[in-house]
N, C-alpha and C positions, 0 to 999 in steps of 0.2 A: 783724634788729636794727633799731633805730629809724633815724633819718635820718643816722647818722654815716658819712659817706663822705669819702674823701680824693680829690680830683681830681688826676690826673696825666695830662696830655695828654688823650687821648680816654677811656681806661678810668676807671671809678670802682671803687676798691677798697673794698669794704664790710667794715668791721671785724667780726670774728667769723666771716667766711667768707673764702675766698681771693680770688677775682676775681668781681666782679658788674658786668655792663654793663647799666645801667638795671635792669630787673627780672629778667633771665635770665642764667644763667651762660654765659659765652662763653669757652670754653677756648682757641680760636684766638687771640683778642686777649690772653688771659692769657699764653699761651706767648710771643707776640710781645713783650709787656711784659717778661717775664723775660729774654728774649734781649737786649733793649735795655739793661736795667738790671743784669742779673747776679743771682747768688744772694744777694748782700747785701740787695737789696731784699726778697726773700722772708723773710729772717731778721728784718729790721726790721718788716715787716708782721705777722709772727707775734707779735713783742714788743708792737706797738701793739694788736693784737687782744686780748691778754691784759690789757693795762692798761685798755683801754676796757671790756672785759667785766667787769672787777672793779668798775667803777662801777655796773653793773646790780644789784649786791648792796649793801644798806645795813644797817648795824647799827642796830637800833631800841631795844633795851634791853640792859643788861648790868650785871654785878656782879662784883667781885673781892673775895675774902675768904679768910681762913685758917680751916680747919676740920679738926679731928682730925689735925693734922700735915701737912695738904695745902694748897697754895696753889691756890684754885679760881678759874677764870674761866668765867662762865656768861652766857648771854644769847640773843638772837634776831637773826636776819638775815632781811631782806625782799627779795624779788625785785621791783625797781622797774622792770623792763623790760616790753616788750610780747610777750615770748616765754618759753617754758618753759626752765628752766635745770636741768641735772642735774649729778651728781658734785660737789656743793658742799663744798669743804674750807675749814676755818678754820685759819689759822696764827696762833699767839700767840708773839711775841718778847718776851723778858724782858731788862730793863736794870737796872744799878745806879745809885746816886746820881750818878755821873759821866757817865752815858749810855753806859757800856761794855756791849756785848752779852754776856749771860750764857748764854742757851740759847734754843731754840724747841721748840714742840710743835705737832703738826698733828692735827686730828680731822675726821671727816665730820659735817656738819650732819644733823639728823634731822627730817623726812625729807630725803634728799639730792636730791630732785627737787621743784622748785617751779614752779608755774604763776604767771603774772603776778599780783602783789599778795599772794601767799601768804608766810608766814613759816615758818622752821625754827628749832629750838633747837640749841644747842651747849653742850658742857661739856668743859673741859680741866682736868685735875688733875695737879700735879707735887708732889714732896716740898717741904715748906716750906723756903724759903731766905731768911734774914734780909737778904741782899744785894739782893733785888728791890725796886726803887724805882718802876719804871714798866713798862708793857707797851705793845705795839703789835699790833693785830689786823688781819688781812687776810682777805678772803673771795674765793674764786675758784670758778668753775664753767664748764661748757661748754654750748653750746646743744643742746637735744634735737633730734635729726634727725627 
């Protein structure tokens, strides 16, 4: 991943991976860090990794419309990072006029493996619902090993 690191004492925790000391994985320091900070730090780091990784995917184009009784959400997502991303999922959340959550749908982008700078398409269709007033889209993926 790019230069996104959190400095905690001596170790540098690289987002998207577990423990990175400068350019090499150092499991001894990683274990020592976990002993000092406990399991909660690991949970927080995993949450931070998924949040930071989501920013490596950017929606570039999109369109929402009703067609043949279905509410369609279509568009493209781009890999803006400097590494390959796999298993890209798109989640669409639907809300009414008051901002109340109605439902969500998830789909895989096609292709679900993107090299840096590449785009993938997505399409989500649900039965038409007159209550839908707004949507929120998120894209997630994992680094390719």
